[in-house]
ROVEX-48562 format. One line per field, with one value per residue (C-alpha): x, y, z; residue in three letters. Coordinates in Angstrom, 3 decimals, always signed. Example, Ala and Ser with C-alpha at 12.3 -4.5 7.8 and 13.67 -1.06 7.14 Angstrom:
% ROVEX-48562
X	c(+12.300;+13.670)
Y	c(-4.500;-1.060)
Z	c(+7.800;+7.140)
aa	c(ALA;SER)
//
This chain:
% ROVEX-48562
X	c(+103.091;+104.911;+102.425;+104.524;+107.938;+110.100;+111.067;+114.106;+113.348;+116.302;+115.384;+117.402;+117.899;+115.479;+112.043;+110.214;+111.759;+110.719;+107.125;+107.030;+108.431;+105.666;+102.974;+104.555;+104.926;+101.224;+100.374;+102.617;+100.901;+97.478;+98.602;+100.828;+103.937;+107.137;+109.904;+113.228;+114.059;+117.613;+118.389;+121.023;+122.625;+124.677;+125.821;+128.371;+125.764;+123.370;+125.947;+126.920;+123.277;+122.633;+125.679;+124.750;+121.155;+121.194;+121.187;+118.099;+116.037;+114.885;+112.756;+114.236;+112.350;+114.497;+113.046;+114.629;+117.749;+118.815;+117.016;+119.783;+122.538;+122.719;+121.607;+122.418;+125.958;+126.577;+124.994;+125.599;+122.528;+121.498;+118.842;+116.094;+116.472;+113.928;+114.120;+111.162;+112.480;+110.503;+112.863;+112.269;+115.827;+115.889;+117.002;+116.392;+119.211;+118.193;+119.126;+116.734;+113.968;+114.336;+115.017;+111.637;+112.659;+114.516;+113.799;+110.309;+110.110;+107.301;+106.465;+103.276;+101.725;+101.685;+105.345;+107.162;+110.509;+111.815;+113.630;+115.412;+113.938;+115.220;+116.638;+118.640;+120.657;+120.675;+121.411;+121.694;+125.275;+124.931;+127.645;+129.787;+132.220;+129.876;+131.779;+132.078;+132.144;+134.644;+132.970;+135.429;+132.850;+135.061;+133.764;+136.068;+138.808;+137.437;+133.999;+135.669;+137.511;+134.315;+132.513;+135.426;+135.450;+131.685;+132.191;+134.884;+132.718;+129.746;+131.836;+133.299;+129.823;+128.628;+131.530;+130.882;+127.175;+128.082;+130.501;+127.840;+125.255;+127.632;+128.397;+124.674;+124.058;+126.715;+125.090;+121.566;+122.743;+124.717;+121.608;+119.495;+121.913;+123.328;+120.969;+119.834;+116.330;+113.434;+110.201;+107.031;+107.631;+107.999;+105.487;+102.915;+103.695;+103.230;+99.979;+98.790;+99.524;+97.521;+94.652;+94.590;+94.444;+91.625;+93.741;+94.439;+93.987;+94.085;+97.483;+98.917;+97.522;+99.247;+102.577;+102.118;+101.557;+104.711;+106.712;+105.631;+106.271;+109.788;+110.471;+109.219;+111.174;+114.364;+113.689;+113.811;+110.783;+109.397;+106.593;+104.422;+104.967;+104.317;+101.004;+99.898;+100.640;+98.985;+95.864;+95.962;+96.311;+93.604;+91.043;+92.045;+91.938;+88.347;+87.434;+88.918;+88.123;+84.648;+82.924;+80.241;+81.916;+78.891;+78.889;+79.308;+82.458;+84.009;+87.327;+87.451;+90.786;+91.945;+90.670;+92.874;+91.785;+93.690;+92.814;+93.969;+95.096;+96.885;+99.440;+102.308;+105.650;+107.263;+109.223;+107.742;+106.003;+103.200;+105.741;+108.092;+107.689;+106.692;+109.869;+112.204;+110.371;+110.660;+114.388;+115.097;+112.995;+115.174;+112.500;+111.927;+115.519;+116.880;+114.199;+114.786;+118.598;+118.510;+122.297;+122.716;+121.847;+119.625;+117.815;+117.147;+115.675;+113.388;+112.203;+111.185;+109.366;+107.572;+106.394;+105.278;+103.369;+101.547;+100.634;+101.984;+103.576;+107.137;+106.222;+103.564;+105.759;+108.608;+106.601;+105.557;+102.984;+100.629;+100.652;+99.863;+96.595;+93.702;+92.478;+95.763;+95.794;+92.401;+93.399;+97.113;+97.754;+95.992;+97.806;+101.210;+100.595;+99.416;+102.454;+104.888;+103.536;+104.596;+108.108;+108.392;+107.521;+104.769;+104.842;+104.455;+101.429;+101.719;+99.251;+99.735;+97.960;+97.748;+96.845;+94.844;+95.176;+92.284;+91.705;+94.999;+97.683;+97.977;+100.943;+101.546;+103.192;+106.410;+106.694;+106.854;+109.448;+111.795;+111.346;+111.898;+114.929;+116.493;+116.036;+117.606;+120.704;+120.990;+124.658;+124.172;+124.358;+127.157;+125.792;+125.022;+123.352;+120.466;+119.224;+118.623;+116.876;+114.540;+113.784;+112.932;+110.729;+108.949;+108.297;+106.018;+103.551;+100.870;+101.363;+104.849;+104.229;+107.130;+109.596;+107.982;+108.384;+112.011;+112.426;+110.822;+113.295;+116.220;+114.858;+114.793;+118.452;+119.330;+117.476;+119.225;+122.581;+121.865;+120.858;+123.898;+126.190;+124.545;+124.955;+128.629;+129.360;+127.806;+129.251;+132.775;+132.473;+133.053;+131.015;+133.407;+132.777;+134.971;+133.882;+131.190;+129.990;+130.017;+132.064;+131.915;+133.915;+133.316;+136.463;+137.093;+136.202;+133.231;+130.313;+127.941;+130.322;+129.630;+125.972;+126.953;+128.912;+125.443;+124.019;+120.454;+121.640;+124.434;+121.988;+119.552;+122.384;+123.561;+120.083;+119.525;+122.965;+122.432;+119.016;+120.552;+123.580;+121.380;+119.443;+122.601;+124.879;+124.814;+126.556;+123.952;+126.044;+126.550;+122.796;+122.518;+125.286;+125.048;+126.830;+129.283;+129.558;+132.174;+132.330;+134.761;+133.606;+136.103;+139.075;+141.120;+140.765;+141.199;+138.000;+135.455;+131.858;+130.878;+127.484;+126.556;+123.185;+121.569;+121.086;+118.403;+116.107;+112.342;+112.031;+114.491;+113.627;+115.621;+117.781;+121.304;+124.312;+126.928;+126.689;+128.170;+130.574;+131.933;+132.552;+134.410;+136.524;+137.471;+138.433;+140.487;+142.541;+142.683;+141.234;+140.448;+136.678;+133.891;+130.602;+128.665;+125.478;+122.271;+122.246;+125.083;+125.626;+127.017;+130.535;+133.291;+136.820;+140.314;+141.149;+144.546;+142.858;+140.369;+142.204;+143.050;+139.480;+138.032;+140.422;+139.248;+135.613;+136.229;+137.791;+135.121;+132.210;+133.706)
Y	c(+98.629;+95.331;+93.063;+92.173;+92.494;+90.062;+91.475;+90.822;+90.772;+91.591;+90.776;+91.504;+88.888;+90.005;+88.753;+91.939;+91.715;+88.051;+88.947;+91.818;+89.424;+86.858;+89.525;+90.718;+87.136;+86.570;+89.787;+88.792;+85.407;+87.103;+89.086;+86.417;+88.581;+86.596;+87.263;+85.928;+86.080;+86.740;+86.965;+89.610;+89.881;+93.016;+95.660;+93.387;+90.731;+93.430;+94.811;+91.342;+90.337;+93.538;+93.074;+89.451;+90.239;+93.759;+92.552;+90.330;+92.634;+96.223;+96.234;+95.655;+95.529;+96.049;+95.027;+96.403;+97.439;+100.310;+103.345;+104.777;+105.106;+106.760;+103.742;+105.177;+106.016;+102.553;+100.495;+102.780;+101.439;+102.189;+104.874;+102.364;+100.493;+101.110;+100.444;+100.065;+100.423;+99.302;+99.793;+100.678;+102.044;+105.777;+108.385;+107.818;+109.123;+112.517;+111.586;+108.622;+110.890;+113.498;+111.116;+110.848;+108.848;+105.693;+105.306;+104.795;+104.720;+102.726;+104.480;+104.968;+108.324;+109.412;+108.500;+111.714;+111.472;+114.903;+115.312;+118.659;+120.949;+120.416;+123.934;+123.608;+120.664;+120.826;+123.791;+124.014;+124.484;+128.018;+129.052;+130.633;+132.211;+134.252;+135.676;+139.334;+140.493;+143.218;+144.874;+147.137;+149.495;+152.439;+153.506;+155.416;+153.380;+154.698;+153.221;+149.837;+149.865;+150.682;+147.758;+145.445;+146.412;+145.856;+142.457;+141.474;+142.559;+140.600;+137.457;+137.712;+138.073;+135.012;+132.927;+134.013;+133.155;+129.755;+129.061;+130.055;+127.873;+124.900;+125.332;+125.473;+122.403;+120.428;+121.384;+120.442;+117.072;+116.356;+116.937;+114.820;+111.884;+111.881;+109.296;+105.971;+104.750;+102.725;+103.739;+101.675;+97.947;+96.990;+94.169;+96.739;+98.951;+95.966;+95.036;+98.606;+98.274;+95.016;+96.664;+99.661;+97.206;+95.286;+92.138;+91.789;+88.314;+87.088;+85.445;+88.776;+90.464;+87.874;+88.528;+92.273;+91.534;+89.377;+92.132;+94.709;+92.272;+91.714;+95.444;+95.262;+92.101;+93.554;+96.826;+98.899;+101.108;+103.029;+101.649;+104.512;+103.574;+99.910;+100.603;+102.957;+100.370;+97.589;+99.793;+100.144;+96.371;+95.686;+97.362;+95.098;+92.057;+92.730;+93.283;+89.932;+87.780;+88.848;+85.595;+84.610;+82.609;+80.382;+78.736;+74.988;+74.946;+78.168;+76.338;+73.759;+72.062;+74.256;+77.515;+80.198;+82.898;+85.888;+87.300;+90.399;+89.759;+91.186;+88.432;+87.765;+89.142;+85.738;+84.304;+81.127;+80.184;+78.281;+75.973;+75.689;+75.402;+78.497;+78.157;+78.095;+81.033;+83.147;+82.364;+83.088;+86.194;+89.282;+91.362;+88.933;+87.736;+91.299;+92.498;+89.560;+89.558;+85.809;+85.544;+85.954;+83.609;+86.374;+86.522;+82.776;+83.153;+85.936;+83.715;+81.032;+83.707;+84.920;+81.383;+80.881;+84.158;+82.946;+79.766;+77.591;+74.254;+73.844;+70.527;+72.275;+75.239;+73.049;+70.824;+71.659;+74.439;+72.244;+69.612;+71.992;+71.473;+73.151;+74.559;+76.459;+77.767;+79.419;+82.655;+82.164;+85.519;+87.470;+85.506;+86.022;+89.704;+90.363;+88.690;+90.256;+93.667;+93.092;+92.301;+95.572;+94.139;+96.506;+95.764;+92.025;+92.213;+93.393;+94.043;+91.474;+89.011;+85.244;+82.906;+79.671;+76.979;+74.561;+73.136;+72.714;+74.957;+78.355;+80.687;+84.224;+86.692;+86.790;+82.959;+83.249;+86.048;+84.041;+80.865;+82.539;+84.522;+81.351;+79.440;+82.335;+82.442;+78.719;+77.897;+74.174;+73.010;+74.022;+75.001;+77.930;+80.929;+80.804;+77.457;+79.094;+82.001;+79.724;+77.608;+80.718;+82.006;+78.637;+78.511;+81.544;+79.565;+77.855;+74.561;+74.187;+73.576;+71.113;+73.851;+76.247;+73.737;+73.222;+76.992;+77.079;+74.434;+76.409;+79.615;+78.039;+77.042;+80.561;+82.252;+79.955;+80.736;+84.487;+84.293;+82.186;+84.616;+87.611;+85.916;+85.140;+88.678;+90.215;+87.767;+88.142;+91.942;+91.888;+95.070;+97.963;+101.689;+103.372;+106.927;+107.829;+104.235;+100.763;+98.081;+94.303;+91.859;+88.115;+86.012;+83.238;+79.956;+81.388;+78.924;+79.698;+82.328;+81.166;+82.150;+85.696;+86.234;+86.639;+90.194;+89.561;+87.276;+89.661;+92.597;+90.616;+89.614;+93.258;+94.525;+91.801;+92.445;+96.206;+95.705;+93.324;+95.528;+98.570;+96.497;+95.219;+98.264;+100.712;+103.405;+105.990;+107.368;+103.924;+103.356;+106.096;+104.929;+103.196;+99.857;+98.587;+94.818;+92.848;+89.147;+87.063;+86.976;+84.960;+83.524;+82.695;+86.207;+87.759;+89.827;+90.820;+91.940;+95.003;+96.512;+99.754;+100.203;+103.299;+103.725;+101.670;+104.372;+104.545;+107.541;+106.245;+107.276;+104.246;+106.537;+105.253;+107.517;+104.745;+104.328;+107.750;+107.512;+104.159;+105.652;+108.654;+106.586;+104.176;+107.029;+108.925;+105.859;+104.066;+101.011;+98.126;+97.994;+96.623;+98.550;+95.786;+95.617;+97.436;+98.642;+101.168;+100.474;+96.976;+96.734;+94.182;+95.086;+93.581;+92.391;+94.182;+97.523;+97.216;+99.200;+102.229;+102.175;+102.221;+104.982;+107.104;+106.443;+107.465;+110.784;+111.348;+110.833;+112.369)
Z	c(+63.477;+63.999;+62.244;+59.215;+60.805;+62.702;+66.066;+68.241;+71.971;+74.243;+77.832;+80.984;+83.718;+86.400;+87.387;+86.392;+82.902;+82.601;+83.537;+81.021;+78.442;+79.143;+78.653;+75.402;+74.127;+74.782;+72.898;+69.985;+69.891;+69.670;+66.653;+65.055;+65.305;+64.718;+67.187;+68.427;+72.141;+73.344;+77.084;+77.905;+81.334;+80.703;+78.213;+76.546;+75.757;+74.558;+72.110;+70.908;+70.379;+68.440;+66.190;+65.489;+64.536;+63.099;+59.493;+59.877;+62.127;+61.917;+65.092;+68.560;+71.854;+74.970;+78.322;+81.519;+79.663;+77.458;+78.891;+81.066;+78.396;+74.995;+72.939;+69.523;+70.573;+72.027;+69.240;+66.221;+64.354;+60.764;+60.276;+59.482;+62.791;+65.548;+69.287;+71.625;+75.168;+78.199;+81.127;+84.779;+85.246;+85.928;+85.062;+81.346;+79.168;+77.728;+74.148;+74.336;+75.618;+72.877;+69.967;+68.254;+65.238;+66.252;+69.957;+71.325;+75.117;+76.702;+79.972;+81.949;+81.261;+84.892;+85.491;+86.344;+84.540;+85.667;+82.351;+81.841;+79.159;+75.610;+75.254;+78.480;+77.218;+73.419;+71.211;+67.470;+66.428;+65.179;+62.875;+65.557;+63.240;+61.089;+58.203;+58.740;+55.182;+54.976;+52.068;+50.527;+49.251;+49.414;+52.851;+55.149;+56.964;+60.291;+59.390;+58.709;+62.011;+63.902;+62.246;+63.000;+66.689;+67.004;+65.403;+67.911;+70.848;+69.515;+69.053;+72.521;+73.980;+72.051;+73.293;+76.860;+76.582;+75.185;+78.049;+80.596;+78.846;+78.862;+82.563;+83.338;+81.140;+83.025;+86.308;+85.110;+83.778;+86.946;+89.061;+86.713;+86.453;+89.965;+91.474;+90.101;+90.964;+89.534;+87.843;+87.347;+86.879;+83.202;+83.614;+84.764;+81.772;+79.424;+81.151;+80.686;+76.980;+76.821;+78.671;+76.315;+73.395;+75.184;+75.128;+78.835;+80.319;+83.900;+83.252;+82.110;+85.207;+87.394;+85.659;+86.239;+89.947;+90.101;+88.334;+90.904;+93.773;+92.417;+92.780;+96.361;+97.303;+95.781;+97.636;+94.449;+95.121;+98.086;+100.227;+98.966;+95.312;+96.088;+97.827;+95.026;+92.328;+94.359;+94.373;+90.577;+90.126;+92.698;+90.453;+87.570;+89.857;+90.918;+87.248;+86.191;+89.222;+90.281;+89.308;+91.760;+94.532;+95.168;+91.765;+91.964;+89.886;+91.091;+91.342;+88.618;+88.018;+85.146;+86.559;+88.062;+90.465;+91.817;+95.239;+97.114;+100.695;+103.696;+104.055;+106.440;+105.418;+105.921;+103.009;+101.474;+104.745;+103.030;+101.390;+104.359;+108.111;+110.039;+112.108;+109.079;+107.538;+110.708;+110.839;+107.181;+106.535;+106.798;+108.557;+111.449;+111.625;+111.885;+114.326;+116.678;+116.099;+115.476;+115.022;+118.800;+121.666;+123.015;+119.687;+119.652;+123.135;+121.916;+119.070;+121.615;+123.640;+120.509;+119.690;+123.290;+123.156;+120.045;+121.895;+119.076;+120.095;+118.757;+117.158;+115.056;+114.152;+112.956;+110.644;+107.122;+107.040;+105.027;+107.757;+110.632;+112.524;+110.726;+114.019;+114.469;+110.909;+111.157;+112.887;+112.398;+110.732;+113.474;+116.217;+114.649;+113.965;+117.512;+119.079;+116.611;+117.567;+121.183;+119.944;+118.014;+114.590;+113.537;+109.808;+109.648;+107.363;+103.802;+100.967;+98.258;+95.977;+95.827;+93.019;+93.170;+90.522;+90.784;+94.259;+95.978;+94.537;+96.159;+95.807;+96.941;+94.547;+96.585;+96.442;+92.665;+92.809;+95.061;+92.995;+89.623;+90.798;+92.221;+88.977;+87.106;+89.306;+89.966;+90.579;+91.231;+87.632;+85.274;+81.901;+79.629;+81.286;+78.827;+80.207;+83.576;+81.886;+79.901;+83.003;+85.001;+82.173;+81.930;+85.667;+85.249;+83.097;+85.106;+83.251;+84.733;+88.418;+88.641;+87.592;+90.056;+92.912;+91.894;+92.129;+95.587;+96.833;+95.416;+96.946;+100.414;+100.028;+98.900;+101.756;+104.233;+102.634;+102.871;+106.546;+107.472;+105.665;+107.372;+110.768;+110.199;+108.888;+111.997;+114.516;+113.100;+112.712;+108.959;+108.440;+108.937;+108.810;+106.184;+106.987;+104.435;+103.990;+105.525;+103.787;+103.873;+101.793;+101.497;+101.302;+98.809;+100.525;+102.465;+102.214;+99.300;+98.003;+94.435;+94.773;+95.719;+92.512;+90.952;+91.010;+92.264;+95.073;+96.067;+96.185;+98.349;+100.675;+100.922;+101.758;+104.376;+105.866;+106.096;+107.755;+110.289;+110.906;+111.564;+114.128;+115.801;+115.978;+118.880;+116.813;+115.780;+112.915;+111.384;+111.296;+108.643;+106.310;+102.933;+102.370;+99.784;+99.559;+97.625;+96.746;+94.636;+91.007;+89.023;+90.908;+87.800;+86.427;+89.872;+89.872;+92.509;+92.077;+94.074;+94.844;+96.604;+98.312;+99.868;+103.653;+105.408;+106.764;+107.167;+104.868;+102.264;+98.706;+97.401;+95.271;+94.771;+94.161;+93.910;+90.123;+89.405;+92.347;+91.088;+87.623;+89.042;+91.453;+88.665;+86.310;+88.865;+89.874;+86.505;+88.228;+85.897;+86.271;+84.145;+84.250;+82.546;+84.634;+83.744;+87.361;+87.474;+91.174;+90.431;+89.018;+88.505;+89.548;+89.518;+93.049;+93.053;+92.311;+95.129;+97.808;+95.620;+94.274;+97.811;+98.895;+95.977;+96.910;+100.511;+99.520;+96.854;+99.261;+102.398)
aa	c(LEU;LEU;PHE;LEU;GLN;ARG;VAL;LEU;LEU;LEU;VAL;ALA;SER;ASP;VAL;ASP;ALA;LEU;CYS;ALA;CYS;LYS;ILE;LEU;GLN;ALA;LEU;PHE;GLN;CYS;ASP;HIS;VAL;GLN;TYR;THR;LEU;VAL;PRO;VAL;SER;GLY;TRP;GLN;GLU;LEU;GLU;THR;ALA;PHE;LEU;GLU;HIS;LYS;ASP;GLN;PHE;LYS;TYR;PHE;VAL;LEU;ILE;ASN;CYS;GLY;ALA;ASN;VAL;ASP;LEU;LEU;GLU;ILE;LEU;GLN;PRO;GLU;ASP;ASP;THR;PHE;PHE;PHE;VAL;CYS;ASP;SER;HIS;ARG;PRO;ILE;ASN;VAL;VAL;ASN;VAL;TYR;ASN;ASP;THR;GLN;ILE;LYS;LEU;LEU;VAL;LYS;GLN;ASP;ASP;ASP;LEU;ASP;VAL;PRO;ALA;TYR;ASP;ASP;ILE;PHE;ARG;ASP;GLU;GLU;ASP;GLU;GLU;GLU;ASP;SER;GLU;ASN;GLU;SER;ASP;GLY;SER;GLU;PRO;SER;GLU;LYS;ARG;ARG;ARG;PHE;GLU;GLU;ASP;VAL;ILE;GLU;ARG;THR;MET;LYS;ARG;ARG;GLN;ARG;ARG;GLU;TRP;GLU;ALA;ARG;ARG;ARG;GLU;ILE;LEU;PHE;ASP;TYR;GLU;GLN;TYR;GLU;TYR;HIS;GLY;THR;SER;SER;ALA;MET;VAL;MET;PHE;ASP;LEU;ALA;TRP;ILE;MET;SER;LYS;ASP;LEU;ASN;ASP;MET;LEU;TRP;TRP;ALA;ILE;VAL;GLY;LEU;THR;ASP;GLN;TRP;VAL;GLN;ASP;LYS;ILE;THR;GLN;MET;LYS;TYR;VAL;THR;ASP;ILE;GLY;ILE;LEU;GLN;ARG;HIS;VAL;SER;ARG;HIS;ASN;HIS;ARG;ASN;GLU;ASP;GLU;GLU;ASN;SER;LEU;SER;ILE;ASP;CYS;MET;ARG;ILE;ALA;PHE;GLU;TYR;ASP;LEU;ARG;LEU;ALA;LEU;TYR;GLN;HIS;TRP;SER;LEU;TYR;GLU;SER;LEU;CYS;ASN;THR;SER;TYR;THR;SER;ALA;SER;LEU;LYS;LEU;TRP;SER;VAL;GLN;GLY;GLN;LYS;ARG;LEU;GLN;GLU;LEU;LEU;ALA;ASP;MET;GLY;LEU;PRO;LEU;LYS;GLN;VAL;LYS;GLN;LYS;PHE;ASN;SER;MET;ASP;MET;SER;LEU;LYS;GLU;ASN;LEU;ARG;GLU;MET;ILE;GLU;GLU;SER;ALA;ASN;LYS;PHE;GLY;MET;LYS;ASP;LEU;ARG;VAL;GLN;THR;PHE;SER;ILE;HIS;PHE;GLY;PHE;LYS;ASN;LYS;PHE;SER;ALA;SER;ASP;ILE;VAL;TYR;ALA;THR;ALA;SER;LEU;MET;GLU;ASN;VAL;GLU;LYS;GLU;GLY;PRO;GLU;THR;THR;ASN;PHE;ILE;LYS;ALA;LEU;ASP;SER;LEU;SER;ARG;GLY;ASN;LEU;ASP;LYS;LEU;HIS;GLN;GLY;LEU;ASP;LEU;ALA;LYS;LYS;GLN;LEU;ARG;ALA;ILE;GLN;GLN;THR;VAL;ALA;SER;CYS;ILE;CYS;THR;ASN;LEU;VAL;ILE;SER;GLN;GLY;PRO;PHE;LEU;TYR;CYS;SER;LEU;MET;GLU;GLY;THR;PRO;ASP;VAL;LYS;LEU;PHE;SER;LYS;PRO;VAL;SER;LEU;CYS;LEU;LEU;SER;LYS;TYR;LEU;LEU;LYS;SER;PHE;VAL;CYS;SER;THR;LYS;ASN;LYS;ARG;CYS;LYS;LEU;LEU;PRO;LEU;ILE;MET;ALA;ALA;PRO;MET;ASP;VAL;GLU;GLN;GLY;THR;VAL;ILE;MET;VAL;GLY;ILE;PRO;PRO;GLU;THR;GLU;SER;SER;ASP;LYS;LYS;ASN;PHE;PHE;GLY;ARG;ALA;PHE;GLU;LYS;ALA;ALA;ASP;SER;THR;ASN;SER;ARG;THR;LEU;HIS;ASN;HIS;PHE;ASP;MET;SER;ILE;ILE;GLU;LEU;LYS;THR;GLU;ASP;ARG;SER;LYS;PHE;LEU;ASP;ALA;LEU;ILE;SER;LEU;LEU;SER)
//
């Protein structure tokens, strides 16, 4: 279909989108398809990119953007323009689903989209006012009157039916669009496409794994969905990586091998020290309450229980004694169990390049996300995007290591911010939700003006708050977090996240709530993010906006 055409690729700024983009680039390379890549971080950039390129291109591929709004209404394209949309945002806008001509959705066949039936939400504009021909055929006046009365009754009935249909339609659409959630990772969908075309390579499989792991790290999907998708990928992994282990050169320098493993849920621990990783992983930090003196004491007890000397735990993981590393995972898991951490092991994959480079999928997610939202160097956003994209290629280990270093800084910044928010009681209950606002001048506040970092911080903070609060009601509440966005323009960035419960379905109702609160108070907001639950807002409008939200959700 796209063989002779140039294609414009519009790719959102998240790790899953980058991975899907890498797979598609590899497929395009196989088939010599010419394309231009444009990173887009929000709706405004998407519209601008479309307007700039619509005369040169007829085919557009949108990755992790575009599914959850009416694309044709926003972009107003010509009739001979086609969009291929591969986006994990749900629910998908109904017009996109039922538009067969210009919009092609790439979704996995077994993804249940729950879309309302066509007839419930669209109806052909029948000619309501059918001309009642008053044929003056010389019939009796009484006959005419009778026909006229029947006509009036019929019209009234039609109008009433239409009103009822419209009320039902509003209700159906409200139910369908009320919650925002995520479907299958776009990288997995792209890998599926490659597999169907018999063009799947081990590199593509690795990117699909990283895309799925990104959804898990960012807490976008349920544990159930994660485990199911891991199972699907595991079958591909054994198909691609089954080479006989005993061969002499089973790990030559340029070879790459993917392996399934039950690994520790400790962030970056193989590239850090075990101690730092325990302190900066949200799961262990929240469970042990490391922001308190008591928590620090429990950490020492945990290490003592493992029988690991402090000197060993605090040095680089690579330099630890081999004898200690042998059953390390079992030792840590056993001790963690005694301290109430039952889920310290997680199903994941790791990759080996040649002899000495080994990375787990979550290492890559943290590194790539950090490169993408790097705030250390001033410069155009696209440089960060390209760097992050490059770090996913196995030839660019230096960029990947740079990303790992940045990721450690970011995780430290998140943990320090969480600790200070909890110790200074910055998380307050506003009735239907918890609220926390970072002040200008807080350390690392610049990092949290970026959406992915702010979302990670919010999720870590909510986890920690739930572990620290005694209030049972507060444990069940969602959280809204605000951080300064642009001081000169006086704006804040705000994100809403669902409650932190075991059975959480990860569905988020804040997107719709934010829209309603903004409309009802005329707050100056910008709904520019592809995730509806992230908005930008004028600082002066914040209090009336929050008041509206409280009354809306109470």
